C-alpha positions, -999 to +999 in steps of 0.1 A: +000+000+000+014+034-010+019+064+013-009+083-003-033+054+002-023+051+038-028+088+044-062+087+028-072+057+050-060+075+082-079+107+073-110+088+064-111+070+097-105+103+117-126+129+099-163+133+105-177+157+079-214+166+078-227+184+047-261+201+047-281+200+014-283+238+013-247+238+002-253+215-028-283+237-038-262+268-036-234+253-057-258+241-084-277+273-084-245+293-087-234+272-117-268+274-134-269+312-132-234+315-145-242+292-174-273+312-183-254+345-182-223+332-200-218+310-231-191+289-213-186+284-176-150+274-167-154+272-129-176+285-101-160+291-067-174+297-032-166+295+005-180+269+029-192+281+062-199+260+093-187+249+127-160+225+139-157+206+172-126+185+172-126+164+141-163+169+136-169+195+109-204+205+100-209+227+069-241+246+070-241+271+042-219+288+015-215+319-005-201+327-039-166+340-046-154+364-072-122+356-091-101+365-120-076+346-142-041+360-140-011+342-155-032+311-159-040+310-122-073+316-103-070+347-082-098+352-056-110+387-049-098+390-012-117+422-006-149+406-016-142+376+005-135+396+036-166+417+030-189+387+026-174+370+056-180+400+077-216+402+066-222+365+074-205+370+107-232+395+117-260+370+111-241+338+120-214+347+146-205+310+152-199+302+116-163+300+103-147+293+069-144+255+068-131+254+032-143+262-003-159+246-033-152+245-070-171+230-099-156+204-122-149+167-125-112+166-115-087+185-095-056+200-110-030+227-105-057+254-109-069+248-074-036+255-057-038+293-058-073+297-045-066+270-019-037+291-005-060+321-003-085+301+018-057+289+040-054+324+053-087+318+071-083+281+078-050+263+082-064+230+068-094+239+047-117+213+031-123+213-007-157+203-021-156+193-058-190+193-075-195+180-110-224+202-121-226+185-155-226+148-148-231+122-175-261+099-176-240+070-164-233+086-130-258+074-104-243+087-072-242+123-061-213+139-081-199+158-051-165+148-035-149+161-003-111+165+000-089+173+030-057+192+029-025+170+032+009+184+037+041+166+025+078+176+027+095+171-006+132+182-008+127+202+024+098+221+008+062+218+020+038+206-007+001+207-005-020+178-018-055+165-013-070+133+001-106+122-006-126+117+026-161+105+031-189+127+043-226+124+052-255+146+044-278+156+072-307+180+071-329+198+095-366+199+093-367+233+076-342+221+050-362+189+043-393+210+037-375+234+014-358+206-006-390+187-010-407+219-022-380+226-047-377+191-061-415+190-068-415+223-087-419+221-125-415+248-151-447+268-157-463+252-126-470+270-093-457+241-072-491+226-063-475+191-062-452+201-033-460+184+000-457+218+018-483+234-006-506+204-002-504+206+036-510+244+037-539+240+012-556+214+034-552+236+064-567+265+045-597+245+034-603+233+070-601+269+084-625+281+056-650+253+064-648+261+101-655+297+094-685+289+072-700+267+099-695+293+126-713+318+103-743+294+100-745+290+138-743+328+143-769+335+117-793+309+134-788+325+169-794+360+155-826+348+137-838+332+170-831+363+189-851+384+164-880+359+166-877+348+130-871+311+140-886+290+168-863+280+196-850+245+193-839+237+229-819+206+219-800+226+192-794+255+216-780+231+243-756+217+217-744+252+207-740+261+244-720+229+250-698+238+221-693+274+234-684+261+269-653+244+254-639+277+241-629+293+275-605+264+279-583+281+252-585+314+271-558+304+297-526+322+307-504+295+291-523+298+258-522+336+258-485+336+266-477+310+239-499+329+214-482+362+221-447+346+219-455+331+185-470+364+173-440+383+184-416+358+169-434+362+135-432+400+137-395+397+146-388+376+116-407+400+094-388+430+108-355+411+104-362+405+068-370+442+063-338+452+082-317+428+060-331+444+028-324+478+042-288+469+051-283+455+016-297+486-001-275+508+022-245+487+013-251+492-024-255+529-019-222+531+000-204+511-027-217+534-055-208+564-034-172+551-030-169+544-067-181+579-076-157+595-050-127+576-063-136+586-099-138+623-089-105+620-071-088+606-102-103+635-123 
């Protein structure tokens, strides 16, 4: 057994990498958008964010990276990387750069330069290789995880990569989102999604309940006006139904309802605040460009 095989076996046994499906969706969406906007997509790059506890690495999300080709090498825009990392740090303070991703089918010398840039944030970053254009013969998920391996050749450190296994885990919110996306079809509003079916059934149940309450209210108003005779058996059934309602008017229910209502408002306000910060950031960037242009003039 060669040294490279031995190193890969040792790393495979020690590493515990967990990948969330949101990362795969981000990579494929990034590649699709680039392919639509450009006639030919060479590579798409991005940073992997997550948490690490010992040898357990959990990659939760990712964001795109901007790069240029200089002297045949990929040069990542370090200013853009630092800016995006700072923005993510405000929302996810516990997330750190765990590595980066690149599209393609094989690794080559083109990954060395961007890998060194990511090493400024993580001494041993992971590399996720995603084949966004697999052939029909490929049955498994065309995504491969690599770990950084250092060798000393002629007293010079050399960086190489060893493939390691990973597992995909998802939270409930991610499972609902993935199920909703996978059932969407072009030109269809997504009515086949499990989430849409569940919400539609809940909507129909609430509507039916509302209609029956209206019927009971109309009957009671008609009896009160003397338009209908009093049916004591029916009135007792209505009263029995109404006696069950105060059970929901308890302190625990009120506190839980107010907490849920406040959480919903907070999420709504947070979305508006995020949009406002994004708009303000664009204004500041445009102002900086105009200021630099005036200084040059």
